[in-house]
N, C-alpha and C positions, 0 to 999 in steps of 0.2 A: 431599464433596470439600473438602480444606483449601486455603486460599488465603494466599499471601504476596504482598506488593506491594513493588516497588522503584521509586524515582523514576527516570524515564526517563533523566535526565542521569547517573545512577550506573551504568547498564548498559553504557555505552560504545558502544552501537549506534545512537544517535540523534543527528543533526546538531545543531549549536548553534542553528540557525534554529528547529527544532521545539521545543527546550527553552525557548528564549526566548519563543516564541509561547504555550506552555503557561503560562509565568510572567507573561504579559501585559506583557512589556518595552515600555516606552514607544516605543522606536524603531520597533516594528512596528505601532503604532497606525494609521498612515495606510493600511495595506494590508489591513485587514479591516473589516467593517461593524459587527458586534456580537460580543461574546464569548459562549462556549458555556456560560452559566449560565442558570438559569430566568428571571431578570429580562431577560436578553438576548432570550430567546425571546418574551417578551411584546411587545417592540417589533417583533420580526421578524414576528410574526403580524399586527400592525396594518399594517405596511408592505406585506406581500405581499397582504393582503386588499384593499387599495386599488389594487393595481397588476396584478391578475390578472383578465383579462376572463372573464365567464361563457361566452362563445363558445369560449374555449380549453378550458374544462372539457367542453363538449359534444363537441368534436373529439377530445379525449383519451379520453373515455369510449367513443366509437364506435370509435376505433382499437384500444383494448384489448379490446373485445368481438370484433373481428376477430382480433386476435392470440391470443386464448384459445380460439378455436374448436376447436383440436386438443388442448386441455388441459382436464382437469377440475379446476376450482379448488375449494378447500375452502369451507365455508360462510363462514368468516371472511374469506377472500380475496374471495369473491363479494360479501359485504356491503361490503368496502372498495372494490371496483370501483364499486358503486352510489353509495357515499358521495362518491366523487370528483366527482360532479355537483353536490354541495352547496357553497355558498360558505363554510361553516364547516369544510370539510375541507382539510387541508394534508398535504404529504408530507415524509418524511425519506428521503433518497436516498443510496445508495452505488452505485458502478459498478465493473465489473471485466471483464477480458478473458474470452473464452470458452475458458479453459484446459481441457484435456482432464481429465475427471473431477475438476473444480474446481481442478486444479493445486495450488499450495501451500496450506497450512493456513489462511493468513490470509484466504482467500476466505470461510471460515466465520465468522471473527472479525468481518469487515466487516459481514456480514449480521446476525449476532447483535447487534452494537453498534446497528445501525439499528433492528431490531425492539425492542430494549430501550429505546432512546431514545423511540420512539413511545409505548411503555407509560408511561414516566416523564412525558412531556408530557401524556398523557391524565389522569394523576392530578393534575398541577399545574393543568391548564386543562380541566376536565371538560366544559365546554360546547362544546368543539371536538373534531373527529375528526382523528387523526393516522395516516397510512397509511405503512408501511415499503415502500420501493421499491428493487428491484434493477434498475439500468440495464445491460442487456447491451451490451457493446462489439462489436456484430455487424459494424460496418464497418471494424474494425481489419484491417490486411492483413499483419501480421507473423506468419506462420504458425509460424516457428521458435520463437517465444516461447510458443506455446500448444499445441504438438503433442505434449506429453509430460507425464508426472508421475513422481515418484520414490516408490518403494515398497521398503522394507527395503534401502535403499542401492542399488537398481537403477533404471535409467531405462527406463520403459516408453514407447516412442515410436511415434507414428502416422507411418509412412513413406508419404508421398503428395506428388505434385507439385501445388502449390497456388499460385493467383494470385487477386488480387482480395480482396473482403471475405470474411473467414473465416466469417461467419454464413451465407453462401450456399453454403458448401462441402458437397458430398455426403459422407455418412458412410461411403462405400465404403472398405473397407480396415481398418475398426476391429474386424473379426472377429479379426484377428491380435493386436491389443492385448488383446482379451477373453481369448484363449487364454493369453497371457502372464500376465495378471492371475489367471486361474484356477489356473495352475500355482504362482504365488507364494503365494496365500492358502490353497490347499488346500480342505479341506471342514470343515464345522462350522456351527453355527447362524448365527453372525455372518458367517462367510466366505460361506455360501450366500446370505445376504441381500445382501451386498455385490456378489456376482456378478450377482444378479438385478437389482439397481439399475443396474449398468453396462449389462447386456443390454437392459433396458427402455428406457433412455435412448438408447443409441448404436446398437443393432442394430435397433431398432423405430421409428426416426425418420429421415427422409430427409436433413435438413440439420443442420449443427452448431448453428444457432440453435434449431431445434426440440428437439434433444437436450438442450441446455443449459437451455432453459425447463423441460423435463420434470424434469431432475435437480434444479434449484433449487426447483421446486414440490414435488417429492417430499420434499426435506429440510426445507423451510421453509413450505410452503403452509398447514399447519394453524395457523401463527402469523400469518396474514394477509398474508404477503409478496405484493406485486404486482410482476410482472416486465414491464419495458418494453423494447421493441425500437425504437430510434430510426430504423431503416431502414424508414421508413414514409412514403409519399407525402403523406398528409394531415397528418401531424404536421410534416413538413418544410415544408409550405405555410405553416404558421403562422410559420415562421422566415425566410421569404423576405425581409422587410424588413431583417433583420439580416445576412443573407447579402449583400444588395445593398450595404450599408454597408461590409462587409468587402472585397468583391471590387472595387467600383467607386470607393469613397471612401478605401480603405486605413485606415479608422478604427481597426480592431483593431491593425493594425501600428503606427500612430502612438502610440496610447495605451499599449500594452504596452511598446513600445520605450522610451518616456519613463520608465515605471515601472522597467524593467530597469536603465536608466541610474542612476536614483535608488538602487536597491538596491546596485548596484556601488560606490556612493560611501559606503555606510554603514560606520561604523568597525568593525563586527563582521565584515565580509568574509564574508558568508554564501555567496556563490556564486549562480549562476543555474541554475534547473532546466530551463527551456525558453526558447527565443528565438522571437519571432513571425516569420512570413514576410509578405511584402507582401500575399499572398493566402493566407488560412488555410482554404481549401477544396480538396478533391480533386474530380475528375470521376469519377463512379461509374457504370459501365455494363457489364453482363455481367461478365466477369472482369477488367475494367480498373478500377483505383483509382489514379489518377495525379494529381499536383499540377497545379493551374491556375497558369500563369505568363503575365504580360503582357510582350510585346515589341513596342515601336514601335506601340502602339495596337491590337495584335491579341492575342487570348487563346488560348494554346496549352495543350493537354493534354500534359504532359511525357511523353517517351518514346513518343509516338504521332504520327500524321500529322493528328490532329484539331485544328482551330483554329476560332475564331469572331471575327467583328467584335463590338464592344461591343453593338450592336443585336441581333445574333443570339444573343449569350450571355444578354442580358436576356430575350429571348423564350424561350430554352431553360430558364432558371431559372423563369420563370412557368409554362411548360407542363409541365416535368418536374422539379419540385423534388427528387424522389427521386434525381436524378442528381448532386446536390451534397452532398458528404460532408464534414462539418466535421473539422478536425484537432484536435490537443490543445488549441489555443488557443480555437477556435470552439465545440468541443463543449460545454464548460460553459455557455456562453451559450445554445446551442440547448436544452439540458436545462432551464435555468431559465425559458426562454421558454414551454415547453410544459407544465411541471409547476407546481402550486401549492406550490412547495418552500420549506422553511424552512432546511434544513441539509444540507450535504454531508458524509458520513462517509468519510474516506479515510485512506490511509497517509501516512507522512512526506513521501514524494516528491510525492504528489498535493497535500497541503496546501501544499507549497513552491511549486508552480506556480500554484495557485489564488491565492496571495497576490500574484501578479504581475498579476492580472486586474481588480482592483476598478475602476480608472479606466476600463477598457473598458466594464464593466457600467454605470457611471454615464453614460458618453457614449451608450450604447445605450438608456438609461432602463429598465433591467431591475434589480430589486432584487438586491443581492449577498447570497448566503446566508451563514448562520453556518457556520463550518468547524470540524469536530470530528475530532480524531485518533482513529482506531478503537482498540478494545482490542487490545493485544498480549499474547501468552501464551507461556509455556513450560510444557508439560505433562510432569509427572514421574510415573512409575508408582510404586506402593508399593515394588516391588522396588528401583528406582533410589534412592528416598528412603532405604531401609535401608542401601544401599551408602554413601550420603553420610554417614549417621550413623556407620557402622563406621569410616570413614576420617577422622572428625572434620572433615568439610568442611561449609561452609555453602552455601546456594544462591547467595549473593552471590559466593563464591569462584569459582563456575563461569563468571561473566561476565568474569573476568580474561582477558587475552590469555594464550595457553597457556604461554609461557615464564615469564611473571610468576606465573601460577597455580602452576606446578611449583616455581619457586624459593621462593615464599612458603611453600608447604607443606613443602618440604624443610627450610627454616630452622626451621619450627615443630617438626618431629618429629625433627630431628637432635640428637644428643647433643653436637654441636660447634657453637659459635656462629660461623656463617660470615657474619658481617656486619662489614665492616671500617670502618664509619662512625666509630667512636671513634678508630681508628688514623688515618683520614684527617683527622679534626678535629685530632688531636694534631700531625700532620705540618704542617697549615696554620698552627697556632700557632707551631711551631718556625721555619718559614720566614718568618713575619711578623717575628720577631726578626732573622732574617738580612737581610730587606729593609731594616729600619731601620739595621742595622750597615753595609750596603753604601752606603746613602745618606749616612751620616755619614763614611765613610772615602773611598770612591771610587765615585761613582754609575755609572761605566761597568761595574762588576761586577753591576749590578742585572739585566741581561739574562741573564747566566750563572746567577744564582741562580734566576730564574724558570724557566729551562729545566730546571734540576736538579729544581725542585719538580714541574714537569709530568711529568718522567721518572719520579720516584718515585711520584707518584699513579697513573700508568699501570701501574707495576709492581704496586702494590697491587690495582688493578682486575683485572689478569691473574691474580694469585695467588688472588683471591677467586673468579674464574670457574673456575679449575682445581680449587679445593677443592670448589666446588659440584658440578662435573662428577663429581668422585670420589665425593661423597656420593650423587649420583644413581645411580651404578653400584652403590653399596652398598645403596641403597634401590630398586633397579630394579623389584621386584615392585610396590611401592607406587606408583611413578611410572606403571607400565603400567596399573594399575587406575584411577588418577586420569584419565589421558589417555583411556582407553577410555570412561569414563563421560562425560567432557566431550565427546568426539567424537560419542558417541551422541546427546547432547542438543543439540549445536551442530554439525550436519553441515557439513563443509567450512569450519569456522570461522565459520559464519553462524548467525543465529537459526533455531531449529527451524521456526518458522512460515513462513519464506521458502523452505524446501526440502521438508520432509516433507509428504506427502499425508494427507488425513483418513482414508484407509483404515486406517492403522496404529492410530489411536485407535478407529476403528469396530470393528476386530477385537477390541479389548479391551472396549469399552463398548456396542457394538451400537446399537440405536435409542435408548438412553439418552444418546448423545453430545450431540445438539443440545439437548435439554431440560436436561442438566447444564450446558452452557455458558451457556444462557440464564439459569439460576438463579444462576450463579457470577459473571458479569461485569456490571459497572456502567459504562455508557458515560461517565458524568460523573466517575468515579473515575480521575483522570488519572495513573495509575502503571502500570508494567509488572506484569502478573499472573503469578504462578507457581502453577499448579494441581497438586495431588497427587491422583491418582486410584487 
């Protein structure tokens, strides 16, 4: 598999905040703990080792033994589970929603980045163990975000009425999705394996959490991936002190709000990814997952008749910690409190909101992890690469906005030079003389001269566009082939990894897909990867 790399900032798909973070811009220094280089990990190991209680390791180990009862771990994963009890073992973690059949491709890239980083750290620090972890977002309740995946331009959707935490949902109704998948992929060695994987995960497990655990284990278990479900009473019991500070002291709200205000004032105008609430926990019971809100000294479960006095809510938290579900602000803290974690691997949006949280972690006395942007990938088949070559296109051309992409190539292949830049420059020079003449004779004519200059520039712009349009008609076949190729690689004008499901690559590469990605991607090579297969 051949690899090209493009700086993130040159793709046009990554916000300035992420590009500046990768470049270690000084303005962002206060919002992260250590940078993601090998020297940074040395300090992170030392800090986490001195702040992670052995008792938490015991609770984590016991919880994972329970969670894996219905799953057969590989020998590597089983060894990693045992090693988590040891004080020299640390985790590298990524998290993701329970998207149906992994959802977009970047689910794979997140986990590949996590596994490869654990391997890299083992080589750099051989006396320690590093365990890759996938944190399942089982308590998320946005079913519409996870109930579908895209295959060959079609949306395969799980139609079901759903409420509450998605991890607890029954897999009833997924037989219809399996039938649609089977129809789309047809038969053949890789197609049959893909259908068998879906069937074993979703038709032979009772809940979405169980199905997702099976799927992630089937794809990545042999590489030692440990899968964690945070919807666990004993794990949440470890986080009770932090939940109390969030709910009753508003500590998370105060600290994150202050950070958000600081970021808003930065000259770069990055924008804010998430805003904290006064209480950053939901109440989770049965099919209810609703926000906790405080009104006049009483705590209410939003959109329900359930409410508590402060004393009663403290008692509920102590007796039933599993009923308190962290939101996007509190979940990272919960994760870091129960895992011996060094690094969180996430996408650009995730890194952006983690950068808002450092002061909250400091106030809660929990080490803030290193933040690493996951690998991002455009996968191009050999057939598509040959089309690029025949049309004299480069991979970087494909990242242009479509009109710019077409106009650039039309100018390159046209036998007419449709670029009026020289004429515009000449026009500006002529009008500069007219400006001087007006000022020397009668300055009141200056406005009329400028208006005439604007009019003639606009006329040149219109003429340039009309000529380009005419050339596009003459070169229609070339334009069609270009746009078809770009649309195939950038569905709906977005990155391939944000839309396309892994199934399409699996149909091409079969079981070689994951090992190929693991061999090709370097988590510390912070550039966009273009893979030709």
